DRENKE-843965 format. One line per field, with one value per residue: residue number from 1; residue in three letters; z, y, x of N, C-alpha, C, CB in turn. Coordinates in nm, 4 decimals, decimal comma. Atoms other than C-alpha are relative to their C-alpha. Glycine has a CB too. Layout:
k (NUM | ...) .
r (ALA | ...) .
n_Z (Z | ...) .
n_Y (Y | ...) .
n_X (X | ...) .
ca_Z (Z | ...) .
ca_Y (Y | ...) .
ca_X (X | ...) .
c_Z (Z | ...) .
c_Y (Y | ...) .
c_X (X | ...) .
cb_Z (Z | ...) .
cb_Y (Y | ...) .
cb_X (X | ...) .
***
This chain:
k (1 | 2 | 3 | 4 | 5 | 6 | 7 | 8 | 9 | 10 | 11 | 12 | 13 | 14 | 15 | 16 | 17 | 18 | 19 | 20 | 21 | 22 | 23 | 24 | 25 | 26 | 27 | 28 | 29 | 30 | 31 | 32 | 33 | 34 | 35 | 36 | 37 | 38 | 39 | 40 | 41 | 42 | 43 | 44 | 45 | 46 | 47 | 48 | 49 | 50 | 51 | 52 | 53 | 54 | 55 | 56 | 57 | 58 | 59 | 60 | 61 | 62 | 63 | 64 | 65 | 66 | 67 | 68 | 69 | 70 | 71 | 72 | 73 | 74 | 75 | 76 | 77 | 78 | 79 | 80 | 81 | 82 | 83 | 84 | 85 | 86 | 87 | 88 | 89 | 90 | 91 | 92 | 93 | 94 | 95 | 96 | 97 | 98 | 99 | 100 | 101 | 102 | 103 | 104 | 105 | 106 | 107 | 108 | 109 | 110 | 111 | 112 | 113) .
r (MET | THR | THR | ALA | SER | ARG | PHE | GLN | ASP | GLY | ARG | TRP | ARG | LEU | VAL | ARG | VAL | VAL | GLY | ASP | SER | MET | ARG | PRO | THR | LEU | ARG | PRO | GLY | ASP | VAL | LEU | LEU | VAL | ARG | SER | GLY | ALA | ASP | PRO | ALA | PRO | GLY | ASP | VAL | VAL | VAL | ALA | ARG | LEU | PRO | ASP | GLY | ARG | GLY | PRO | GLY | VAL | LYS | ARG | ALA | VAL | ARG | ARG | GLU | PRO | GLU | GLY | TRP | TRP | LEU | GLU | ARG | ASP | SER | VAL | SER | ALA | GLY | THR | ASP | SER | TRP | THR | PHE | GLY | ALA | VAL | ALA | ASP | GLU | ALA | VAL | LEU | GLY | VAL | VAL | ARG | ALA | ARG | LEU | TRP | PRO | ARG | PRO | GLY | ARG | LEU | PRO | GLY | PRO | PRO | ARG) .
n_Z (0,0000 | -0,0012 | -0,1358 | -0,0429 | 0,0269 | 0,1406 | 0,0268 | -0,0033 | 0,0275 | 0,1345 | 0,1025 | 0,0201 | -0,0317 | 0,0177 | -0,1204 | 0,0149 | -0,1222 | -0,0633 | -0,1095 | 0,0230 | -0,0886 | 0,0721 | 0,0749 | 0,1403 | 0,0866 | 0,0634 | -0,0167 | 0,0125 | 0,1374 | 0,0676 | 0,0124 | -0,0265 | 0,0295 | -0,1258 | 0,0009 | -0,1240 | -0,0680 | 0,0182 | -0,1220 | 0,0078 | -0,0451 | -0,0507 | 0,1033 | 0,0922 | -0,0277 | -0,0142 | -0,0387 | -0,1247 | -0,0832 | -0,1103 | -0,1207 | -0,0424 | 0,0461 | 0,1215 | 0,1169 | 0,0505 | 0,0288 | 0,0695 | -0,0898 | 0,0315 | -0,0945 | -0,0424 | -0,0570 | -0,0583 | -0,1447 | -0,0493 | 0,0094 | 0,1395 | 0,0786 | -0,0389 | 0,1199 | -0,0159 | 0,1075 | 0,0551 | -0,0327 | -0,1362 | -0,0613 | 0,0242 | -0,0164 | -0,1162 | 0,0322 | -0,1157 | -0,1161 | -0,0660 | -0,0277 | -0,0218 | 0,1118 | 0,0421 | 0,0200 | 0,1371 | 0,0815 | 0,0296 | 0,1226 | 0,1037 | 0,1263 | 0,0216 | 0,1189 | 0,0959 | 0,0924 | 0,0144 | 0,1382 | 0,0436 | 0,1285 | 0,0364 | -0,0070 | -0,0296 | -0,1318 | -0,1065 | -0,0600 | -0,1398 | -0,0932 | 0,0063 | -0,0974) .
n_Y (-0,1177 | -0,1255 | -0,0435 | -0,1194 | -0,1219 | -0,0349 | -0,0583 | -0,1456 | -0,0412 | -0,0341 | 0,0859 | 0,1331 | 0,1058 | 0,1383 | 0,0782 | 0,1425 | 0,0582 | 0,1086 | 0,0580 | 0,0396 | -0,0695 | -0,0673 | 0,0954 | 0,0368 | -0,1185 | -0,0053 | 0,1195 | -0,0263 | -0,0217 | -0,1027 | -0,1302 | -0,1042 | -0,1397 | -0,0711 | -0,1457 | -0,0401 | -0,1185 | -0,0209 | 0,0160 | 0,1175 | -0,0012 | 0,1326 | 0,1011 | -0,0003 | 0,0801 | -0,0951 | 0,0447 | -0,0707 | 0,0403 | 0,0730 | -0,0090 | 0,1283 | 0,0069 | 0,0791 | -0,0868 | -0,0402 | 0,1086 | -0,0328 | 0,0265 | -0,0753 | -0,1077 | 0,0279 | -0,1215 | -0,1002 | -0,0106 | -0,1134 | 0,0299 | 0,0213 | 0,0919 | 0,1398 | 0,0791 | 0,1419 | 0,0942 | 0,0619 | 0,1419 | 0,0334 | 0,0923 | -0,0314 | -0,1367 | -0,0803 | -0,1257 | -0,0879 | 0,0783 | 0,0370 | -0,1123 | -0,1244 | -0,0946 | -0,0574 | -0,1448 | -0,0422 | -0,0043 | 0,1372 | 0,0416 | -0,0503 | -0,0186 | 0,0699 | 0,0853 | -0,0439 | 0,1089 | 0,1129 | -0,0007 | 0,1346 | 0,0646 | -0,0230 | -0,1456 | -0,0565 | -0,0597 | 0,0999 | 0,0109 | -0,0399 | 0,1053 | 0,1204 | 0,0031) .
n_X (0,0844 | -0,0718 | -0,0292 | 0,0727 | -0,0764 | 0,0103 | 0,1319 | 0,0051 | 0,1372 | 0,0426 | -0,0583 | 0,0553 | -0,0959 | 0,0409 | -0,0271 | 0,0304 | 0,0553 | -0,0735 | 0,0779 | 0,1385 | 0,0937 | 0,1087 | 0,0836 | 0,0015 | -0,0054 | -0,1323 | -0,0824 | -0,1437 | -0,0429 | 0,0796 | -0,0655 | 0,0987 | -0,0289 | 0,0224 | -0,0180 | -0,0660 | 0,0503 | 0,1441 | 0,0787 | 0,0866 | 0,1392 | 0,0344 | 0,0168 | -0,1140 | -0,1182 | -0,1103 | -0,1337 | -0,0300 | -0,1130 | 0,0609 | -0,0817 | -0,0562 | -0,1376 | -0,0189 | -0,0029 | 0,1310 | 0,0929 | 0,1241 | 0,1130 | 0,1215 | 0,0334 | 0,1375 | 0,0601 | -0,0896 | 0,0146 | -0,0791 | -0,1443 | -0,0382 | 0,0819 | 0,0159 | -0,0268 | 0,0287 | -0,0303 | 0,1201 | -0,0055 | 0,0397 | -0,0954 | -0,1423 | -0,0464 | 0,0349 | 0,0663 | 0,0170 | 0,0423 | -0,1251 | -0,0896 | 0,0726 | 0,0091 | -0,1272 | 0,0043 | 0,0296 | -0,1218 | -0,0424 | 0,0686 | -0,0894 | 0,0700 | 0,1262 | -0,0011 | 0,1018 | 0,0343 | -0,0912 | -0,0467 | -0,0361 | 0,0291 | 0,1406 | 0,0144 | 0,1312 | 0,0248 | 0,0113 | 0,1333 | 0,0111 | -0,0374 | 0,0819 | 0,1092) .
ca_Z (0,0000 | -0,0517 | 0,2562 | 0,4570 | 0,3975 | 0,0225 | 0,0537 | -0,0335 | -0,0323 | -0,3606 | -0,5416 | -0,6867 | -0,5636 | -0,6509 | -0,3541 | -0,3586 | -0,1014 | 0,1378 | 0,3683 | 0,4032 | 0,6374 | 0,3634 | 0,2128 | 0,0452 | -0,0844 | -0,1612 | -0,2042 | -0,1636 | -0,4813 | -0,5788 | -0,7037 | -0,5805 | -0,6971 | -0,3888 | -0,3608 | -0,0994 | 0,1570 | 0,0505 | 0,3281 | 0,3993 | 0,4448 | 0,6428 | 0,4315 | 0,2304 | 0,2043 | 0,3174 | 0,3533 | 0,7072 | 0,9259 | 1,1823 | 1,5437 | 1,5651 | 1,3901 | 1,0773 | 0,8489 | 0,6390 | 0,6004 | 0,3986 | 0,6134 | 0,5961 | 0,7592 | 0,9634 | 1,1613 | 1,2842 | 1,6596 | 1,8814 | 1,8705 | 1,4934 | 1,2537 | 1,3607 | 1,1043 | 1,0517 | 0,8427 | 0,6112 | 0,7037 | 1,0058 | 1,0632 | 0,9516 | 1,0488 | 1,3090 | 1,3248 | 1,5654 | 1,7859 | 1,8663 | 1,8462 | 1,8829 | 1,6594 | 1,4551 | 1,4358 | 1,1275 | 1,0095 | 1,0165 | 0,7309 | 0,4332 | 0,1468 | 0,0173 | -0,2256 | -0,5375 | -0,7500 | -0,7903 | -1,1039 | -1,1121 | -1,1483 | -1,1465 | -1,2391 | -1,0990 | -0,7985 | -0,4662 | -0,3205 | 0,0179 | 0,3325 | 0,3366 | 0,5188) .
ca_Y (0,0000 | 0,3566 | 0,4982 | 0,7698 | 1,0196 | 1,0126 | 1,1360 | 1,5035 | 1,6830 | 1,7069 | 1,4451 | 1,1197 | 0,8038 | 0,4368 | 0,2021 | -0,1768 | -0,3619 | -0,5873 | -0,8257 | -0,9472 | -0,6900 | -0,5300 | -0,8513 | -0,8919 | -0,5329 | -0,5456 | -0,8288 | -0,8456 | -0,7125 | -0,4777 | -0,1440 | 0,1635 | 0,5248 | 0,7475 | 1,1250 | 1,2474 | 1,4941 | 1,4544 | 1,4900 | 1,1553 | 1,1045 | 0,8229 | 0,5074 | 0,6088 | 0,3714 | 0,5546 | 0,5102 | 0,5962 | 0,5875 | 0,3238 | 0,3469 | -0,0229 | 0,0439 | -0,1609 | 0,1402 | 0,2869 | 0,0707 | 0,0659 | 0,0899 | 0,2176 | 0,5554 | 0,4839 | 0,8025 | 1,1196 | 1,1281 | 1,4014 | 1,2255 | 1,1767 | 0,9073 | 0,5702 | 0,3217 | -0,0316 | -0,3309 | -0,4963 | -0,8482 | -1,0115 | -1,2352 | -1,0602 | -0,7500 | -0,4777 | -0,1535 | 0,1161 | -0,1518 | -0,2403 | 0,0921 | 0,3559 | 0,6532 | 0,7993 | 1,1704 | 1,3604 | 1,4054 | 1,0260 | 0,9911 | 1,0253 | 0,9982 | 0,8733 | 0,5823 | 0,6987 | 0,3805 | 0,0352 | 0,0260 | -0,3392 | -0,6201 | -0,5197 | -0,1501 | 0,0582 | 0,2313 | 0,0536 | -0,0820 | 0,0293 | -0,1694 | -0,5313 | -0,5989) .
ca_X (0,0000 | 0,1115 | 0,2838 | 0,1126 | 0,3936 | 0,3281 | -0,0314 | -0,0712 | -0,4060 | -0,5859 | -0,3804 | -0,5019 | -0,3295 | -0,3437 | -0,3625 | -0,3468 | -0,5588 | -0,3677 | -0,5534 | -0,9086 | -1,0662 | -1,2787 | -1,4200 | -1,6633 | -1,6436 | -1,2704 | -1,0236 | -0,6456 | -0,4852 | -0,7691 | -0,6343 | -0,8209 | -0,8322 | -0,8014 | -0,8489 | -0,6010 | -0,7320 | -1,0962 | -1,3517 | -1,5186 | -1,8896 | -2,0482 | -2,0361 | -1,7263 | -1,4331 | -1,1196 | -0,7453 | -0,6380 | -0,3308 | -0,4240 | -0,3092 | -0,2253 | 0,1074 | 0,0459 | 0,0576 | -0,2229 | -0,5310 | -0,8502 | -1,1643 | -1,5215 | -1,5966 | -1,9093 | -1,9674 | -1,8013 | -1,7455 | -1,5985 | -1,2583 | -1,2608 | -1,3847 | -1,5198 | -1,3828 | -1,5034 | -1,4071 | -1,6606 | -1,5457 | -1,7031 | -1,4011 | -1,0795 | -0,8863 | -0,9279 | -1,1228 | -1,2412 | -1,3973 | -1,0339 | -0,8486 | -1,1228 | -1,1968 | -0,9102 | -0,8310 | -0,9468 | -0,5874 | -0,5388 | -0,7899 | -0,5570 | -0,8033 | -1,1357 | -1,1647 | -1,3484 | -1,3357 | -1,1885 | -0,9722 | -0,8686 | -0,9685 | -1,3391 | -1,3520 | -1,6331 | -1,7796 | -1,7744 | -2,0957 | -2,2230 | -2,1552 | -2,2693 | -2,5934) .
c_Z (0,0000 | 0,1435 | 0,0307 | -0,0371 | -0,1453 | -0,0363 | 0,0133 | -0,0418 | -0,1461 | -0,1097 | -0,0075 | 0,0241 | -0,0358 | 0,1235 | -0,0280 | 0,1350 | 0,0453 | 0,1141 | -0,0339 | 0,0770 | -0,0721 | -0,0905 | 0,0507 | -0,0957 | -0,0800 | 0,0308 | -0,0078 | -0,1478 | -0,0769 | -0,0019 | 0,0052 | -0,0418 | 0,1216 | -0,0198 | 0,1355 | 0,0562 | -0,0183 | 0,1329 | -0,0129 | 0,0443 | 0,0566 | -0,1143 | -0,0997 | 0,0437 | -0,0035 | 0,0199 | 0,1215 | 0,0652 | 0,1250 | 0,1220 | 0,0451 | -0,0566 | -0,1267 | -0,1257 | -0,0450 | -0,0304 | -0,0699 | 0,0903 | -0,0466 | 0,1096 | 0,0356 | 0,0523 | 0,0559 | 0,1477 | 0,0483 | -0,0130 | -0,1430 | -0,0680 | 0,0590 | -0,1282 | 0,0277 | -0,1229 | -0,0527 | 0,0333 | 0,1441 | 0,0711 | -0,0157 | 0,0282 | 0,1302 | -0,0465 | 0,1273 | 0,1218 | 0,0797 | 0,0432 | 0,0217 | -0,1247 | -0,0347 | -0,0263 | -0,1471 | -0,0883 | -0,0308 | -0,1229 | -0,1162 | -0,1334 | -0,0078 | -0,1299 | -0,0913 | -0,0960 | 0,0146 | -0,1477 | -0,0529 | 0,1119 | -0,0464 | 0,0077 | 0,0344 | 0,1378 | 0,1033 | 0,0524 | 0,1433 | 0,0914 | -0,0149 | 0,1086 | 0,0833) .
c_Y (0,1239 | 0,0445 | 0,1311 | 0,1278 | 0,0444 | 0,0598 | 0,1508 | 0,0409 | 0,0344 | -0,0882 | -0,1321 | -0,1016 | -0,1348 | -0,0764 | -0,1438 | -0,0543 | -0,1162 | -0,0523 | -0,0166 | 0,0811 | 0,0681 | -0,0933 | 0,0079 | 0,1189 | 0,0055 | -0,1279 | 0,0381 | 0,0100 | 0,1001 | 0,1310 | 0,1080 | 0,1370 | 0,0813 | 0,1487 | 0,0408 | 0,1255 | 0,0268 | -0,0227 | -0,1217 | 0,0312 | -0,1384 | -0,0962 | -0,0055 | -0,1003 | 0,0964 | -0,0733 | 0,0832 | -0,0561 | -0,0638 | 0,0015 | -0,1314 | -0,0243 | -0,0804 | 0,0852 | 0,0388 | -0,1221 | 0,0521 | -0,0438 | 0,0801 | 0,1048 | -0,0159 | 0,1257 | 0,0901 | 0,0084 | 0,1185 | -0,0220 | -0,0142 | -0,0973 | -0,1400 | -0,0822 | -0,1469 | -0,0783 | -0,0540 | -0,1490 | -0,0233 | -0,0834 | 0,0369 | 0,1469 | 0,0653 | 0,1290 | 0,0811 | -0,0726 | -0,0443 | 0,1225 | 0,1335 | 0,0869 | 0,0521 | 0,1492 | 0,0329 | -0,0046 | -0,1387 | -0,0556 | 0,0658 | 0,0255 | -0,0853 | -0,0792 | 0,0436 | -0,1107 | -0,1144 | -0,0015 | -0,1401 | -0,0978 | 0,0207 | 0,1498 | 0,0421 | 0,0613 | -0,1112 | -0,0052 | 0,0507 | -0,1159 | -0,1227 | 0,0003 | -0,1247) .
c_X (0,0888 | 0,0243 | -0,0695 | 0,0729 | -0,0121 | -0,1350 | 0,0085 | -0,1406 | -0,0227 | 0,0555 | -0,0734 | 0,1095 | -0,0605 | 0,0436 | -0,0400 | -0,0459 | 0,0875 | -0,0873 | -0,1458 | -0,1029 | -0,1158 | -0,0795 | -0,1422 | 0,0111 | 0,1287 | 0,0760 | 0,1467 | 0,0383 | -0,0832 | 0,0787 | -0,1078 | 0,0503 | -0,0424 | 0,0263 | 0,0555 | -0,0635 | -0,1476 | -0,0714 | -0,0909 | -0,1420 | -0,0288 | -0,0301 | 0,1138 | 0,1058 | 0,1182 | 0,1322 | 0,0370 | 0,1256 | -0,0594 | 0,0907 | 0,0615 | 0,1391 | 0,0237 | -0,0030 | -0,1387 | -0,0854 | -0,1230 | -0,1148 | -0,1211 | -0,0230 | -0,1476 | -0,0681 | 0,1098 | -0,0322 | 0,0833 | 0,1515 | 0,0484 | -0,0946 | 0,0001 | 0,0102 | -0,0284 | 0,0426 | -0,1321 | -0,0058 | -0,0436 | 0,1062 | 0,1473 | 0,0284 | -0,0438 | -0,0661 | -0,0173 | -0,0548 | 0,1228 | 0,0794 | -0,0697 | -0,0038 | 0,1390 | -0,0191 | -0,0255 | 0,1238 | 0,0560 | -0,0713 | 0,0738 | -0,0690 | -0,1245 | 0,0106 | -0,1150 | -0,0413 | 0,0997 | 0,0392 | 0,0283 | -0,0266 | -0,1439 | -0,0264 | -0,1421 | -0,0065 | -0,0138 | -0,1424 | 0,0017 | 0,0377 | -0,0896 | -0,1068 | 0,0055) .
cb_Z (0,1218 | -0,0776 | 0,0207 | 0,1492 | 0,0349 | -0,0842 | 0,0965 | -0,0935 | 0,0855 | -0,0280 | 0,0275 | -0,1420 | 0,1501 | -0,1300 | 0,1247 | -0,0531 | -0,0221 | 0,0518 | 0,1222 | 0,0345 | 0,0795 | -0,0824 | 0,0130 | -0,0292 | 0,0826 | 0,0483 | -0,1066 | 0,0703 | -0,0719 | 0,0704 | -0,1330 | 0,1470 | -0,1307 | 0,1126 | -0,0309 | -0,0230 | -0,0456 | -0,1100 | 0,0290 | 0,0846 | -0,1174 | 0,0947 | -0,0724 | -0,0091 | -0,1039 | 0,1177 | -0,1182 | 0,0971 | 0,0356 | -0,0413 | 0,1099 | -0,0414 | 0,1057 | -0,0090 | -0,1129 | -0,1254 | 0,1274 | -0,1419 | 0,1475 | -0,0131 | -0,0614 | 0,1076 | 0,1116 | -0,0700 | 0,0712 | 0,1453 | 0,0755 | -0,0092 | -0,1435 | 0,0754 | -0,0469 | 0,0272 | 0,0494 | -0,1514 | -0,0225 | -0,0011 | -0,0565 | -0,1455 | -0,1136 | 0,0866 | -0,0684 | -0,0355 | -0,0442 | -0,0923 | -0,1112 | 0,1138 | 0,0347 | -0,1266 | 0,0474 | -0,0006 | 0,0703 | 0,1204 | 0,0015 | -0,0204 | -0,1159 | -0,0046 | 0,0387 | -0,0787 | -0,1466 | 0,0466 | -0,0117 | -0,0437 | 0,0098 | 0,0944 | -0,1316 | -0,0130 | -0,0019 | 0,1147 | -0,0040 | 0,0312 | 0,1426 | 0,0128 | -0,0692) .
cb_Y (-0,0001 | 0,1071 | 0,0140 | -0,0039 | -0,0213 | -0,1209 | -0,0574 | 0,0644 | 0,1180 | 0,1378 | -0,0238 | -0,0156 | 0,0040 | -0,0621 | 0,0570 | -0,0794 | -0,0471 | 0,0476 | 0,0842 | -0,1422 | 0,1018 | 0,1125 | -0,1451 | -0,0753 | 0,1267 | 0,1239 | -0,1066 | -0,1114 | -0,1276 | 0,0193 | 0,0098 | 0,0015 | 0,0486 | -0,0568 | 0,0752 | 0,0225 | 0,1165 | -0,0950 | 0,1272 | -0,1124 | 0,0371 | 0,0086 | 0,0239 | 0,1403 | -0,1192 | 0,0956 | 0,0159 | -0,0093 | 0,1228 | -0,1437 | 0,0544 | -0,1126 | -0,0555 | -0,1069 | -0,0670 | 0,0869 | -0,0726 | -0,0695 | 0,0358 | -0,0957 | 0,1441 | -0,1090 | -0,0358 | 0,1405 | -0,1324 | 0,0269 | -0,1270 | -0,0516 | -0,0046 | -0,0255 | 0,0189 | -0,0217 | -0,1164 | 0,0202 | -0,0550 | -0,0747 | -0,1337 | -0,0342 | 0,0818 | 0,0301 | -0,0249 | 0,1141 | -0,1233 | -0,0863 | 0,0142 | 0,0770 | 0,1179 | -0,0723 | 0,0653 | 0,1408 | 0,0822 | -0,0905 | 0,0400 | -0,0963 | -0,0317 | 0,1001 | -0,1523 | 0,1186 | 0,0507 | -0,1385 | 0,0846 | -0,0069 | -0,1476 | -0,0798 | 0,0629 | -0,1053 | 0,0898 | 0,0311 | -0,1456 | 0,0485 | 0,0519 | -0,1244 | 0,0095) .
cb_X (-0,0960 | -0,0770 | 0,1503 | -0,0230 | 0,1462 | 0,0256 | -0,1075 | 0,1093 | -0,0361 | 0,0367 | 0,1480 | -0,0601 | 0,0402 | 0,0606 | -0,0766 | 0,1244 | -0,1462 | 0,1419 | 0,0126 | -0,0161 | 0,0738 | 0,0560 | 0,0541 | -0,1246 | -0,0141 | 0,0804 | -0,0342 | 0,0829 | -0,0011 | -0,1381 | 0,0837 | -0,0367 | -0,0735 | 0,0904 | -0,1351 | 0,1495 | 0,0744 | -0,0571 | -0,0832 | 0,0565 | -0,1003 | -0,1200 | -0,1265 | 0,0613 | 0,0171 | -0,0259 | 0,1064 | -0,1186 | 0,0948 | -0,0308 | -0,0816 | -0,0916 | 0,0819 | -0,1060 | 0,0729 | 0,0148 | -0,0392 | -0,0080 | 0,0360 | -0,1239 | 0,0297 | -0,0017 | -0,1031 | -0,0150 | 0,0437 | -0,0347 | 0,0317 | 0,1436 | 0,0493 | -0,1376 | 0,1459 | -0,1483 | 0,0936 | -0,0053 | 0,1414 | -0,1323 | -0,0208 | 0,0395 | -0,0473 | 0,1249 | -0,1368 | -0,0913 | -0,0841 | 0,0847 | 0,0960 | 0,0623 | -0,0950 | 0,0548 | 0,1316 | -0,0584 | 0,1054 | -0,0260 | -0,1541 | 0,1118 | 0,0911 | -0,1203 | -0,0128 | 0,0509 | -0,0026 | -0,0665 | 0,1242 | 0,1475 | 0,0283 | -0,0985 | 0,0413 | -0,1057 | -0,1280 | 0,0979 | -0,0498 | -0,1423 | -0,0061 | 0,0873 | -0,1342) .
***
């Protein structure tokens, strides 16, 4: 995945998904188009600097809280999210995913039900 230090506001970035935490929406190896510095809305998939030390991760922005954004995984069995590490500060949200480019190009669906 692209490192956090390479994200600059307003730029477009390509990010490759690593891990299973966003299944079934995203799979390892998917390539995403990310708008750096874009303001997320509830339901958006975002790239964020995670406090668990594993580097930037792809998560779903669920809601804005006083401490920042509550981020969740789409998978019920893989990965970590705000249920583990709490809300992340606004500045930890590095960008908003606008589309999947490969292998199934298109807009991302909403959260699984």
